[in-house]
C-alpha positions in Angstrom: 0.0 0.0 0.0 1.3 3.4 -0.9 0.7 5.8 2.0 3.1 8.6 0.9 1.4 12.0 1.2 -1.7 10.5 2.9 -3.1 11.8 6.1 -3.8 9.1 8.6 -5.7 9.4 11.9 -4.2 6.9 14.3 -6.4 6.2 17.3 -5.5 4.5 20.5 -8.0 3.5 23.2 -7.8 1.4 26.3 -6.3 -1.8 25.2 -3.1 -1.0 27.1 -1.6 -4.5 26.6 -1.4 -3.8 22.9 0.3 -0.4 23.0 3.8 -1.6 22.4 2.7 -3.7 19.3 0.5 -0.9 18.2 3.4 1.6 18.3 5.4 -0.7 16.1 2.6 -0.5 13.5 2.6 3.2 13.8 6.3 3.3 13.0 5.6 1.2 9.8 2.9 3.8 8.7 5.4 6.6 9.3 8.0 4.7 7.3 5.6 4.7 4.4 5.8 8.5 4.5 2.2 9.1 5.7 1.4 12.1 7.9 0.0 10.7 11.1 -2.4 12.5 13.4 -2.3 10.7 16.7 -5.5 10.5 18.8 -5.9 9.0 22.2 -9.0 8.4 24.3 -9.1 10.0 27.8 -8.1 6.7 29.5 -5.3 5.9 27.1 -3.9 9.4 27.5 -4.2 9.6 31.3 -3.8 6.2 32.9 -0.6 4.5 34.0 -1.0 0.7 33.9 1.2 -2.3 34.5 2.0 -2.0 30.7 3.6 1.4 31.0 3.2 5.0 32.0 0.9 7.2 30.0 3.4 10.0 29.7 6.0 7.6 28.3 3.6 6.5 25.6 2.6 10.1 24.9 6.2 11.1 24.5 7.0 8.2 22.2 4.0 8.7 19.9 4.5 12.4 19.6 8.2 11.9 18.9 7.5 9.3 16.2 4.7 11.3 14.5 6.0 14.8 15.0 2.5 15.8 16.0 0.8 16.5 19.4 -1.8 14.0 20.4 -5.4 15.0 20.2 -6.9 13.8 23.4 -10.0 15.9 24.2 -13.3 16.3 22.4 -12.7 20.0 22.1 -9.3 19.4 20.3 -11.0 17.0 17.9 -13.8 19.3 16.9 -11.9 21.0 14.0 -11.1 17.6 12.5 -14.6 16.3 12.8 -16.1 19.6 11.4 -13.7 19.5 8.4 -14.4 15.8 7.8 -18.1 16.1 7.7 -18.6 19.3 5.9 
């Protein structure tokens, strides 16, 4: 699949046990030269679990994508408005 130049929304929710594997897939999408907009649910963004600290995942994802994570409804409104108009 050719993702070069495509914009991809990458959403992470509360399946914390899959975060490390999910981040590996995120790296593959970036390697395909897609622009990735990371989005996390409230719990994914805020909760530390036995699988890792939320801030560590946030830092890694933002570093990989070069974009700040959207993690509130208010922050997602411009995207939703643009997508459905």
